[in-house]
HTML snippet that shows the backbone in 3Dmol.js (N, CA, C, O; Angstrom):
<script src="https://3Dmol.org/build/3Dmol-min.js"></script>
<div id="view" style="width:600px;height:400px;position:relative"></div>
<script>
const pdb = `
ATOM      1  N   MET A   1     170.556  33.251 -73.831  1.00  0.00           N
ATOM      2  CA  MET A   1     169.346  33.201 -74.612  1.00  0.00           C
ATOM      3  C   MET A   1     169.697  32.576 -75.959  1.00  0.00           C
ATOM      4  O   MET A   1     170.806  32.749 -76.464  1.00  0.00           O
ATOM      5  N   ILE A   2     168.759  31.861 -76.526  1.00  0.00           N
ATOM      6  CA  ILE A   2     168.950  31.197 -77.822  1.00  0.00           C
ATOM      7  C   ILE A   2     167.912  31.709 -78.817  1.00  0.00           C
ATOM      8  O   ILE A   2     166.740  31.839 -78.462  1.00  0.00           O
ATOM      9  N   TYR A   3     168.314  32.002 -80.050  1.00  0.00           N
ATOM     10  CA  TYR A   3     167.427  32.515 -81.059  1.00  0.00           C
ATOM     11  C   TYR A   3     167.508  31.561 -82.262  1.00  0.00           C
ATOM     12  O   TYR A   3     168.591  31.348 -82.806  1.00  0.00           O
ATOM     13  N   VAL A   4     166.354  30.981 -82.684  1.00  0.00           N
ATOM     14  CA  VAL A   4     166.263  30.111 -83.845  1.00  0.00           C
ATOM     15  C   VAL A   4     165.417  30.929 -84.847  1.00  0.00           C
ATOM     16  O   VAL A   4     164.284  31.315 -84.559  1.00  0.00           O
ATOM     17  N   GLU A   5     166.015  31.182 -86.047  1.00  0.00           N
ATOM     18  CA  GLU A   5     165.303  31.964 -87.037  1.00  0.00           C
ATOM     19  C   GLU A   5     165.167  31.190 -88.351  1.00  0.00           C
ATOM     20  O   GLU A   5     166.103  30.508 -88.768  1.00  0.00           O
ATOM     21  N   TYR A   6     163.997  31.294 -89.008  1.00  0.00           N
ATOM     22  CA  TYR A   6     163.689  30.682 -90.247  1.00  0.00           C
ATOM     23  C   TYR A   6     163.319  31.774 -91.255  1.00  0.00           C
ATOM     24  O   TYR A   6     162.533  32.657 -90.909  1.00  0.00           O
ATOM     25  N   GLY A   7     163.832  31.758 -92.455  1.00  0.00           N
ATOM     26  CA  GLY A   7     163.428  32.738 -93.416  1.00  0.00           C
ATOM     27  C   GLY A   7     164.514  33.158 -94.342  1.00  0.00           C
ATOM     28  O   GLY A   7     165.480  32.425 -94.554  1.00  0.00           O
ATOM     29  N   LEU A   8     164.368  34.375 -94.922  1.00  0.00           N
ATOM     30  CA  LEU A   8     165.290  34.939 -95.850  1.00  0.00           C
ATOM     31  C   LEU A   8     166.356  35.717 -95.098  1.00  0.00           C
ATOM     32  O   LEU A   8     166.074  36.739 -94.472  1.00  0.00           O
ATOM     33  N   ASP A   9     167.616  35.207 -95.171  1.00  0.00           N
ATOM     34  CA  ASP A   9     168.713  35.834 -94.405  1.00  0.00           C
ATOM     35  C   ASP A   9     170.028  35.481 -95.090  1.00  0.00           C
ATOM     36  O   ASP A   9     170.573  34.393 -94.904  1.00  0.00           O
ATOM     37  N   PHE A  10     170.524  36.430 -95.888  1.00  0.00           N
ATOM     38  CA  PHE A  10     171.739  36.178 -96.642  1.00  0.00           C
ATOM     39  C   PHE A  10     173.059  36.263 -95.799  1.00  0.00           C
ATOM     40  O   PHE A  10     174.133  35.875 -96.258  1.00  0.00           O
ATOM     41  N   ASP A  11     172.930  36.761 -94.613  1.00  0.00           N
ATOM     42  CA  ASP A  11     174.100  36.793 -93.666  1.00  0.00           C
ATOM     43  C   ASP A  11     174.434  35.384 -93.175  1.00  0.00           C
ATOM     44  O   ASP A  11     175.602  35.015 -93.051  1.00  0.00           O
ATOM     45  N   ASN A  12     173.391  34.611 -92.901  1.00  0.00           N
ATOM     46  CA  ASN A  12     173.632  33.322 -92.256  1.00  0.00           C
ATOM     47  C   ASN A  12     173.229  32.088 -93.043  1.00  0.00           C
ATOM     48  O   ASN A  12     173.412  30.963 -92.579  1.00  0.00           O
ATOM     49  N   ASN A  13     172.684  32.295 -94.229  1.00  0.00           N
ATOM     50  CA  ASN A  13     172.288  31.210 -95.106  1.00  0.00           C
ATOM     51  C   ASN A  13     172.859  31.428 -96.503  1.00  0.00           C
ATOM     52  O   ASN A  13     172.614  32.464 -97.122  1.00  0.00           O
ATOM     53  N   ARG A  14     173.594  30.485 -96.983  1.00  0.00           N
ATOM     54  CA  ARG A  14     174.363  30.613 -98.232  1.00  0.00           C
ATOM     55  C   ARG A  14     173.433  30.974 -99.396  1.00  0.00           C
ATOM     56  O   ARG A  14     173.773  31.809-100.234  1.00  0.00           O
ATOM     57  N   PHE A  15     172.272  30.344 -99.439  1.00  0.00           N
ATOM     58  CA  PHE A  15     171.348  30.582-100.590  1.00  0.00           C
ATOM     59  C   PHE A  15     170.196  31.480-100.230  1.00  0.00           C
ATOM     60  O   PHE A  15     169.258  31.622-101.015  1.00  0.00           O
ATOM     61  N   GLY A  16     170.239  32.097 -99.052  1.00  0.00           N
ATOM     62  CA  GLY A  16     169.187  33.036 -98.638  1.00  0.00           C
ATOM     63  C   GLY A  16     168.181  32.445 -97.690  1.00  0.00           C
ATOM     64  O   GLY A  16     168.009  32.948 -96.580  1.00  0.00           O
ATOM     65  N   PHE A  17     167.519  31.399 -98.096  1.00  0.00           N
ATOM     66  CA  PHE A  17     166.473  30.761 -97.251  1.00  0.00           C
ATOM     67  C   PHE A  17     167.113  29.714 -96.413  1.00  0.00           C
ATOM     68  O   PHE A  17     167.995  28.977 -96.856  1.00  0.00           O
ATOM     69  N   GLY A  18     166.634  29.653 -95.127  1.00  0.00           N
ATOM     70  CA  GLY A  18     167.144  28.591 -94.276  1.00  0.00           C
ATOM     71  C   GLY A  18     166.879  28.822 -92.831  1.00  0.00           C
ATOM     72  O   GLY A  18     166.007  29.612 -92.469  1.00  0.00           O
ATOM     73  N   ARG A  19     167.633  28.132 -91.978  1.00  0.00           N
ATOM     74  CA  ARG A  19     167.515  28.184 -90.527  1.00  0.00           C
ATOM     75  C   ARG A  19     168.813  28.602 -89.927  1.00  0.00           C
ATOM     76  O   ARG A  19     169.874  28.149 -90.357  1.00  0.00           O
ATOM     77  N   SER A  20     168.751  29.497 -88.895  1.00  0.00           N
ATOM     78  CA  SER A  20     169.937  29.962 -88.207  1.00  0.00           C
ATOM     79  C   SER A  20     169.714  29.879 -86.723  1.00  0.00           C
ATOM     80  O   SER A  20     168.629  30.208 -86.242  1.00  0.00           O
ATOM     81  N   VAL A  21     170.719  29.444 -85.977  1.00  0.00           N
ATOM     82  CA  VAL A  21     170.646  29.335 -84.535  1.00  0.00           C
ATOM     83  C   VAL A  21     171.786  30.219 -83.954  1.00  0.00           C
ATOM     84  O   VAL A  21     172.956  30.040 -84.291  1.00  0.00           O
ATOM     85  N   GLU A  22     171.413  31.164 -83.083  1.00  0.00           N
ATOM     86  CA  GLU A  22     172.379  32.060 -82.443  1.00  0.00           C
ATOM     87  C   GLU A  22     172.251  31.856 -80.930  1.00  0.00           C
ATOM     88  O   GLU A  22     171.155  31.883 -80.370  1.00  0.00           O
ATOM     89  N   ILE A  23     173.403  31.652 -80.291  1.00  0.00           N
ATOM     90  CA  ILE A  23     173.437  31.452 -78.841  1.00  0.00           C
ATOM     91  C   ILE A  23     174.191  32.618 -78.216  1.00  0.00           C
ATOM     92  O   ILE A  23     175.352  32.859 -78.547  1.00  0.00           O
ATOM     93  N   GLU A  24     173.536  33.338 -77.316  1.00  0.00           N
ATOM     94  CA  GLU A  24     174.127  34.445 -76.567  1.00  0.00           C
ATOM     95  C   GLU A  24     174.456  33.935 -75.176  1.00  0.00           C
ATOM     96  O   GLU A  24     173.591  33.432 -74.459  1.00  0.00           O
ATOM     97  N   ASN A  25     175.719  34.074 -74.810  1.00  0.00           N
ATOM     98  CA  ASN A  25     176.178  33.688 -73.454  1.00  0.00           C
ATOM     99  C   ASN A  25     175.964  34.820 -72.472  1.00  0.00           C
ATOM    100  O   ASN A  25     175.765  35.968 -72.868  1.00  0.00           O
ATOM    101  N   ASP A  26     176.006  34.494 -71.184  1.00  0.00           N
ATOM    102  CA  ASP A  26     175.837  35.466 -70.114  1.00  0.00           C
ATOM    103  C   ASP A  26     176.885  36.546 -70.128  1.00  0.00           C
ATOM    104  O   ASP A  26     176.635  37.652 -69.649  1.00  0.00           O
ATOM    105  N   ASP A  27     178.062  36.256 -70.669  1.00  0.00           N
ATOM    106  CA  ASP A  27     179.205  37.239 -70.661  1.00  0.00           C
ATOM    107  C   ASP A  27     179.109  38.178 -71.883  1.00  0.00           C
ATOM    108  O   ASP A  27     180.003  39.001 -72.079  1.00  0.00           O
ATOM    109  N   GLY A  28     178.066  38.079 -72.695  1.00  0.00           N
ATOM    110  CA  GLY A  28     177.881  38.942 -73.833  1.00  0.00           C
ATOM    111  C   GLY A  28     178.392  38.408 -75.165  1.00  0.00           C
ATOM    112  O   GLY A  28     178.119  38.985 -76.217  1.00  0.00           O
ATOM    113  N   THR A  29     179.115  37.330 -75.118  1.00  0.00           N
ATOM    114  CA  THR A  29     179.588  36.705 -76.358  1.00  0.00           C
ATOM    115  C   THR A  29     178.457  35.942 -77.024  1.00  0.00           C
ATOM    116  O   THR A  29     177.492  35.537 -76.376  1.00  0.00           O
ATOM    117  N   GLU A  30     178.593  35.754 -78.326  1.00  0.00           N
ATOM    118  CA  GLU A  30     177.564  35.003 -79.075  1.00  0.00           C
ATOM    119  C   GLU A  30     178.248  34.179 -80.163  1.00  0.00           C
ATOM    120  O   GLU A  30     179.338  34.518 -80.624  1.00  0.00           O
ATOM    121  N   TYR A  31     177.591  33.096 -80.562  1.00  0.00           N
ATOM    122  CA  TYR A  31     178.042  32.316 -81.670  1.00  0.00           C
ATOM    123  C   TYR A  31     176.861  31.648 -82.386  1.00  0.00           C
ATOM    124  O   TYR A  31     175.756  31.553 -81.851  1.00  0.00           O
ATOM    125  N   ARG A  32     177.125  31.204 -83.573  1.00  0.00           N
ATOM    126  CA  ARG A  32     176.077  30.524 -84.382  1.00  0.00           C
ATOM    127  C   ARG A  32     176.428  29.053 -84.544  1.00  0.00           C
ATOM    128  O   ARG A  32     177.598  28.673 -84.560  1.00  0.00           O
ATOM    129  N   THR A  33     175.420  28.258 -84.662  1.00  0.00           N
ATOM    130  CA  THR A  33     175.612  26.848 -84.805  1.00  0.00           C
ATOM    131  C   THR A  33     174.500  26.288 -85.678  1.00  0.00           C
ATOM    132  O   THR A  33     173.486  26.958 -85.872  1.00  0.00           O
ATOM    133  N   LYS A  34     174.655  25.110 -86.196  1.00  0.00           N
ATOM    134  CA  LYS A  34     173.642  24.419 -87.013  1.00  0.00           C
ATOM    135  C   LYS A  34     172.965  23.295 -86.220  1.00  0.00           C
ATOM    136  O   LYS A  34     172.031  22.660 -86.711  1.00  0.00           O
ATOM    137  N   GLU A  35     173.432  23.055 -85.009  1.00  0.00           N
ATOM    138  CA  GLU A  35     172.862  21.965 -84.220  1.00  0.00           C
ATOM    139  C   GLU A  35     171.402  22.273 -83.785  1.00  0.00           C
ATOM    140  O   GLU A  35     171.001  23.432 -83.681  1.00  0.00           O
ATOM    141  N   LYS A  36     170.628  21.190 -83.537  1.00  0.00           N
ATOM    142  CA  LYS A  36     169.277  21.313 -83.090  1.00  0.00           C
ATOM    143  C   LYS A  36     169.280  21.411 -81.571  1.00  0.00           C
ATOM    144  O   LYS A  36     169.910  20.605 -80.886  1.00  0.00           O
ATOM    145  N   ILE A  37     168.571  22.404 -81.056  1.00  0.00           N
ATOM    146  CA  ILE A  37     168.531  22.639 -79.643  1.00  0.00           C
ATOM    147  C   ILE A  37     167.041  22.690 -79.163  1.00  0.00           C
ATOM    148  O   ILE A  37     166.201  23.347 -79.778  1.00  0.00           O
ATOM    149  N   LYS A  38     166.764  22.004 -78.091  1.00  0.00           N
ATOM    150  CA  LYS A  38     165.409  22.051 -77.541  1.00  0.00           C
ATOM    151  C   LYS A  38     165.306  23.293 -76.631  1.00  0.00           C
ATOM    152  O   LYS A  38     166.132  23.536 -75.751  1.00  0.00           O
ATOM    153  N   LEU A  39     164.242  24.054 -76.905  1.00  0.00           N
ATOM    154  CA  LEU A  39     164.065  25.330 -76.164  1.00  0.00           C
ATOM    155  C   LEU A  39     162.934  25.204 -75.156  1.00  0.00           C
ATOM    156  O   LEU A  39     161.973  24.462 -75.359  1.00  0.00           O
ATOM    157  N   THR A  40     163.077  25.962 -74.045  1.00  0.00           N
ATOM    158  CA  THR A  40     162.007  26.090 -73.062  1.00  0.00           C
ATOM    159  C   THR A  40     161.683  27.591 -72.964  1.00  0.00           C
ATOM    160  O   THR A  40     162.486  28.409 -73.412  1.00  0.00           O
ATOM    161  N   GLN A  41     160.579  27.960 -72.417  1.00  0.00           N
ATOM    162  CA  GLN A  41     160.176  29.344 -72.230  1.00  0.00           C
ATOM    163  C   GLN A  41     160.211  30.074 -73.558  1.00  0.00           C
ATOM    164  O   GLN A  41     160.844  31.122 -73.687  1.00  0.00           O
ATOM    165  N   LYS A  42     159.514  29.503 -74.559  1.00  0.00           N
ATOM    166  CA  LYS A  42     159.602  30.052 -75.933  1.00  0.00           C
ATOM    167  C   LYS A  42     158.770  31.342 -76.056  1.00  0.00           C
ATOM    168  O   LYS A  42     157.704  31.517 -75.466  1.00  0.00           O
ATOM    169  N   ARG A  43     159.361  32.230 -76.881  1.00  0.00           N
ATOM    170  CA  ARG A  43     158.612  33.438 -77.294  1.00  0.00           C
ATOM    171  C   ARG A  43     158.849  33.569 -78.806  1.00  0.00           C
ATOM    172  O   ARG A  43     159.932  33.271 -79.309  1.00  0.00           O
ATOM    173  N   TYR A  44     157.818  34.017 -79.505  1.00  0.00           N
ATOM    174  CA  TYR A  44     157.890  34.105 -80.953  1.00  0.00           C
ATOM    175  C   TYR A  44     157.966  35.542 -81.462  1.00  0.00           C
ATOM    176  O   TYR A  44     157.435  36.463 -80.840  1.00  0.00           O
ATOM    177  N   TYR A  45     158.627  35.719 -82.591  1.00  0.00           N
ATOM    178  CA  TYR A  45     158.747  37.090 -83.186  1.00  0.00           C
ATOM    179  C   TYR A  45     158.888  36.987 -84.665  1.00  0.00           C
ATOM    180  O   TYR A  45     159.273  35.949 -85.203  1.00  0.00           O
ATOM    181  N   PHE A  46     158.568  38.087 -85.332  1.00  0.00           N
ATOM    182  CA  PHE A  46     158.729  38.262 -86.794  1.00  0.00           C
ATOM    183  C   PHE A  46     159.595  39.524 -86.975  1.00  0.00           C
ATOM    184  O   PHE A  46     159.302  40.572 -86.401  1.00  0.00           O
ATOM    185  N   ARG A  47     160.665  39.408 -87.782  1.00  0.00           N
ATOM    186  CA  ARG A  47     161.598  40.535 -87.950  1.00  0.00           C
ATOM    187  C   ARG A  47     161.787  40.804 -89.439  1.00  0.00           C
ATOM    188  O   ARG A  47     162.057  39.891 -90.220  1.00  0.00           O
ATOM    189  N   PHE A  48     161.639  42.082 -89.819  1.00  0.00           N
ATOM    190  CA  PHE A  48     161.825  42.570 -91.154  1.00  0.00           C
ATOM    191  C   PHE A  48     162.880  43.649 -91.097  1.00  0.00           C
ATOM    192  O   PHE A  48     162.637  44.737 -90.573  1.00  0.00           O
ATOM    193  N   TRP A  49     164.091  43.343 -91.652  1.00  0.00           N
ATOM    194  CA  TRP A  49     165.214  44.255 -91.573  1.00  0.00           C
ATOM    195  C   TRP A  49     165.508  44.751 -93.003  1.00  0.00           C
ATOM    196  O   TRP A  49     165.801  43.959 -93.898  1.00  0.00           O
ATOM    197  N   ILE A  50     165.424  46.063 -93.190  1.00  0.00           N
ATOM    198  CA  ILE A  50     165.702  46.657 -94.523  1.00  0.00           C
ATOM    199  C   ILE A  50     166.620  47.863 -94.300  1.00  0.00           C
ATOM    200  O   ILE A  50     166.218  48.797 -93.605  1.00  0.00           O
ATOM    201  N   GLY A  51     167.798  47.882 -94.841  1.00  0.00           N
ATOM    202  CA  GLY A  51     168.778  48.933 -94.685  1.00  0.00           C
ATOM    203  C   GLY A  51     169.200  48.911 -93.193  1.00  0.00           C
ATOM    204  O   GLY A  51     169.615  47.863 -92.697  1.00  0.00           O
ATOM    205  N   LYS A  52     169.104  50.000 -92.506  1.00  0.00           N
ATOM    206  CA  LYS A  52     169.496  50.102 -91.084  1.00  0.00           C
ATOM    207  C   LYS A  52     168.298  50.063 -90.137  1.00  0.00           C
ATOM    208  O   LYS A  52     168.455  50.223 -88.927  1.00  0.00           O
ATOM    209  N   LEU A  53     167.098  49.850 -90.691  1.00  0.00           N
ATOM    210  CA  LEU A  53     165.869  49.782 -89.830  1.00  0.00           C
ATOM    211  C   LEU A  53     165.430  48.340 -89.733  1.00  0.00           C
ATOM    212  O   LEU A  53     165.429  47.590 -90.710  1.00  0.00           O
ATOM    213  N   VAL A  54     165.045  47.968 -88.483  1.00  0.00           N
ATOM    214  CA  VAL A  54     164.508  46.670 -88.226  1.00  0.00           C
ATOM    215  C   VAL A  54     163.102  46.777 -87.584  1.00  0.00           C
ATOM    216  O   VAL A  54     162.949  47.362 -86.512  1.00  0.00           O
ATOM    217  N   PHE A  55     162.133  46.232 -88.223  1.00  0.00           N
ATOM    218  CA  PHE A  55     160.789  46.240 -87.729  1.00  0.00           C
ATOM    219  C   PHE A  55     160.521  44.881 -87.083  1.00  0.00           C
ATOM    220  O   PHE A  55     160.653  43.842 -87.730  1.00  0.00           O
ATOM    221  N   VAL A  56     160.140  44.896 -85.792  1.00  0.00           N
ATOM    222  CA  VAL A  56     159.946  43.658 -85.030  1.00  0.00           C
ATOM    223  C   VAL A  56     158.544  43.612 -84.433  1.00  0.00           C
ATOM    224  O   VAL A  56     158.056  44.570 -83.833  1.00  0.00           O
ATOM    225  N   ILE A  57     157.932  42.466 -84.624  1.00  0.00           N
ATOM    226  CA  ILE A  57     156.626  42.196 -83.974  1.00  0.00           C
ATOM    227  C   ILE A  57     156.884  40.977 -83.115  1.00  0.00           C
ATOM    228  O   ILE A  57     157.175  39.899 -83.634  1.00  0.00           O
ATOM    229  N   SER A  58     156.778  41.140 -81.781  1.00  0.00           N
ATOM    230  CA  SER A  58     157.109  40.048 -80.884  1.00  0.00           C
ATOM    231  C   SER A  58     155.970  39.776 -79.921  1.00  0.00           C
ATOM    232  O   SER A  58     155.111  40.630 -79.703  1.00  0.00           O
ATOM    233  N   GLN A  59     155.965  38.607 -79.358  1.00  0.00           N
ATOM    234  CA  GLN A  59     154.915  38.159 -78.445  1.00  0.00           C
ATOM    235  C   GLN A  59     154.967  38.964 -77.158  1.00  0.00           C
ATOM    236  O   GLN A  59     153.913  39.236 -76.583  1.00  0.00           O
ATOM    237  N   ASP A  60     156.076  39.337 -76.703  1.00  0.00           N
ATOM    238  CA  ASP A  60     156.189  40.016 -75.402  1.00  0.00           C
ATOM    239  C   ASP A  60     156.299  41.561 -75.502  1.00  0.00           C
ATOM    240  O   ASP A  60     155.837  42.257 -74.598  1.00  0.00           O
ATOM    241  N   LYS A  61     156.895  42.100 -76.572  1.00  0.00           N
ATOM    242  CA  LYS A  61     157.108  43.526 -76.689  1.00  0.00           C
ATOM    243  C   LYS A  61     156.138  44.194 -77.661  1.00  0.00           C
ATOM    244  O   LYS A  61     156.048  45.422 -77.680  1.00  0.00           O
ATOM    245  N   GLY A  62     155.412  43.425 -78.466  1.00  0.00           N
ATOM    246  CA  GLY A  62     154.533  44.005 -79.474  1.00  0.00           C
ATOM    247  C   GLY A  62     155.328  44.503 -80.654  1.00  0.00           C
ATOM    248  O   GLY A  62     156.231  43.815 -81.130  1.00  0.00           O
ATOM    249  N   PHE A  63     155.010  45.686 -81.135  1.00  0.00           N
ATOM    250  CA  PHE A  63     155.690  46.243 -82.325  1.00  0.00           C
ATOM    251  C   PHE A  63     156.748  47.221 -81.870  1.00  0.00           C
ATOM    252  O   PHE A  63     156.503  48.056 -81.000  1.00  0.00           O
ATOM    253  N   GLU A  64     157.950  47.115 -82.473  1.00  0.00           N
ATOM    254  CA  GLU A  64     158.988  48.064 -82.248  1.00  0.00           C
ATOM    255  C   GLU A  64     159.847  48.243 -83.491  1.00  0.00           C
ATOM    256  O   GLU A  64     159.895  47.387 -84.375  1.00  0.00           O
ATOM    257  N   ILE A  65     160.540  49.419 -83.526  1.00  0.00           N
ATOM    258  CA  ILE A  65     161.463  49.718 -84.582  1.00  0.00           C
ATOM    259  C   ILE A  65     162.821  49.925 -83.972  1.00  0.00           C
ATOM    260  O   ILE A  65     162.998  50.692 -83.026  1.00  0.00           O
ATOM    261  N   VAL A  66     163.786  49.214 -84.543  1.00  0.00           N
ATOM    262  CA  VAL A  66     165.179  49.227 -83.966  1.00  0.00           C
ATOM    263  C   VAL A  66     166.072  49.733 -85.062  1.00  0.00           C
ATOM    264  O   VAL A  66     165.886  49.383 -86.227  1.00  0.00           O
ATOM    265  N   HIS A  67     167.056  50.566 -84.705  1.00  0.00           N
ATOM    266  CA  HIS A  67     168.058  51.127 -85.628  1.00  0.00           C
ATOM    267  C   HIS A  67     169.379  50.390 -85.441  1.00  0.00           C
ATOM    268  O   HIS A  67     169.891  50.292 -84.326  1.00  0.00           O
ATOM    269  N   LYS A  68     169.929  49.870 -86.542  1.00  0.00           N
ATOM    270  CA  LYS A  68     171.192  49.137 -86.529  1.00  0.00           C
ATOM    271  C   LYS A  68     172.316  49.992 -87.119  1.00  0.00           C
ATOM    272  O   LYS A  68     172.027  50.990 -87.779  1.00  0.00           O
ATOM    273  N   LYS A  69     173.584  49.637 -86.907  1.00  0.00           N
ATOM    274  CA  LYS A  69     174.692  50.353 -87.466  1.00  0.00           C
ATOM    275  C   LYS A  69     175.049  49.921 -88.856  1.00  0.00           C
ATOM    276  O   LYS A  69     175.648  50.686 -89.612  1.00  0.00           O
ATOM    277  N   ARG A  70     174.697  48.715 -89.205  1.00  0.00           N
ATOM    278  CA  ARG A  70     175.021  48.193 -90.554  1.00  0.00           C
ATOM    279  C   ARG A  70     173.779  47.939 -91.378  1.00  0.00           C
ATOM    280  O   ARG A  70     172.668  47.841 -90.856  1.00  0.00           O
ATOM    281  N   TYR A  71     173.993  47.834 -92.697  1.00  0.00           N
ATOM    282  CA  TYR A  71     172.967  47.605 -93.641  1.00  0.00           C
ATOM    283  C   TYR A  71     172.760  46.101 -93.806  1.00  0.00           C
ATOM    284  O   TYR A  71     173.716  45.326 -93.785  1.00  0.00           O
ATOM    285  N   ASN A  72     171.465  45.691 -93.973  1.00  0.00           N
ATOM    286  CA  ASN A  72     171.151  44.343 -94.203  1.00  0.00           C
ATOM    287  C   ASN A  72     169.737  44.179 -94.737  1.00  0.00           C
ATOM    288  O   ASN A  72     168.958  45.133 -94.750  1.00  0.00           O
ATOM    289  N   PHE A  73     169.406  42.973 -95.176  1.00  0.00           N
ATOM    290  CA  PHE A  73     168.010  42.714 -95.607  1.00  0.00           C
ATOM    291  C   PHE A  73     167.695  41.301 -95.120  1.00  0.00           C
ATOM    292  O   PHE A  73     168.353  40.328 -95.491  1.00  0.00           O
ATOM    293  N   LYS A  74     166.661  41.223 -94.271  1.00  0.00           N
ATOM    294  CA  LYS A  74     166.200  39.917 -93.714  1.00  0.00           C
ATOM    295  C   LYS A  74     164.711  39.954 -93.580  1.00  0.00           C
ATOM    296  O   LYS A  74     164.133  41.007 -93.314  1.00  0.00           O
ATOM    297  N   ILE A  75     164.070  38.805 -93.764  1.00  0.00           N
ATOM    298  CA  ILE A  75     162.687  38.599 -93.390  1.00  0.00           C
ATOM    299  C   ILE A  75     162.681  37.248 -92.703  1.00  0.00           C
ATOM    300  O   ILE A  75     162.836  36.219 -93.361  1.00  0.00           O
ATOM    301  N   VAL A  76     162.502  37.236 -91.383  1.00  0.00           N
ATOM    302  CA  VAL A  76     162.578  35.980 -90.587  1.00  0.00           C
ATOM    303  C   VAL A  76     161.442  35.883 -89.559  1.00  0.00           C
ATOM    304  O   VAL A  76     160.913  36.866 -89.041  1.00  0.00           O
ATOM    305  N   PHE A  77     161.123  34.622 -89.315  1.00  0.00           N
ATOM    306  CA  PHE A  77     160.292  34.214 -88.206  1.00  0.00           C
ATOM    307  C   PHE A  77     161.239  33.626 -87.154  1.00  0.00           C
ATOM    308  O   PHE A  77     162.072  32.781 -87.484  1.00  0.00           O
ATOM    309  N   GLY A  78     161.123  34.059 -85.898  1.00  0.00           N
ATOM    310  CA  GLY A  78     162.052  33.560 -84.906  1.00  0.00           C
ATOM    311  C   GLY A  78     161.461  33.043 -83.662  1.00  0.00           C
ATOM    312  O   GLY A  78     160.333  33.385 -83.307  1.00  0.00           O
ATOM    313  N   ILE A  79     162.208  32.209 -82.976  1.00  0.00           N
ATOM    314  CA  ILE A  79     161.751  31.655 -81.661  1.00  0.00           C
ATOM    315  C   ILE A  79     162.931  31.973 -80.729  1.00  0.00           C
ATOM    316  O   ILE A  79     164.086  31.655 -81.011  1.00  0.00           O
ATOM    317  N   GLU A  80     162.593  32.593 -79.649  1.00  0.00           N
ATOM    318  CA  GLU A  80     163.543  32.956 -78.612  1.00  0.00           C
ATOM    319  C   GLU A  80     163.254  32.053 -77.400  1.00  0.00           C
ATOM    320  O   GLU A  80     162.097  31.845 -77.038  1.00  0.00           O
ATOM    321  N   GLY A  81     164.311  31.526 -76.785  1.00  0.00           N
ATOM    322  CA  GLY A  81     164.089  30.656 -75.651  1.00  0.00           C
ATOM    323  C   GLY A  81     165.389  30.356 -74.910  1.00  0.00           C
ATOM    324  O   GLY A  81     166.445  30.930 -75.176  1.00  0.00           O
ATOM    325  N   LYS A  82     165.253  29.427 -73.966  1.00  0.00           N
ATOM    326  CA  LYS A  82     166.427  28.963 -73.205  1.00  0.00           C
ATOM    327  C   LYS A  82     166.619  27.480 -73.484  1.00  0.00           C
ATOM    328  O   LYS A  82     165.684  26.791 -73.892  1.00  0.00           O
ATOM    329  N   ASN A  83     167.821  26.997 -73.265  1.00  0.00           N
ATOM    330  CA  ASN A  83     168.111  25.585 -73.481  1.00  0.00           C
ATOM    331  C   ASN A  83     167.620  24.813 -72.199  1.00  0.00           C
ATOM    332  O   ASN A  83     167.639  25.336 -71.085  1.00  0.00           O
ATOM    333  N   LYS A  84     167.199  23.593 -72.426  1.00  0.00           N
ATOM    334  CA  LYS A  84     166.647  22.778 -71.295  1.00  0.00           C
ATOM    335  C   LYS A  84     167.789  22.493 -70.293  1.00  0.00           C
ATOM    336  O   LYS A  84     167.568  21.834 -69.276  1.00  0.00           O
TER     337      LYS A  84
END
`;
const viewer = $3Dmol.createViewer("view");
viewer.addModel(pdb, "pdb");
viewer.setStyle({}, {cartoon: {color: "spectrum"}});
viewer.zoomTo();
viewer.render();
</script>
């Protein structure tokens, strides 16, 4: 699965605002890249991460709250999909 995110994200963008692409492989490994990737079977989501709580509104799952192990702050709009 591939995730392309736009917004405020200090983990993956040097100055806070920007674009991030994360690729998850079938074996569970993941990596980030700056390359442009064409996606198919797109689904859209909005994620607001404050502290250890992540509030997600997505096209397929609706609204959910996820608990993470680490602290962070992000406000991003994302596109989830597969590579052509």
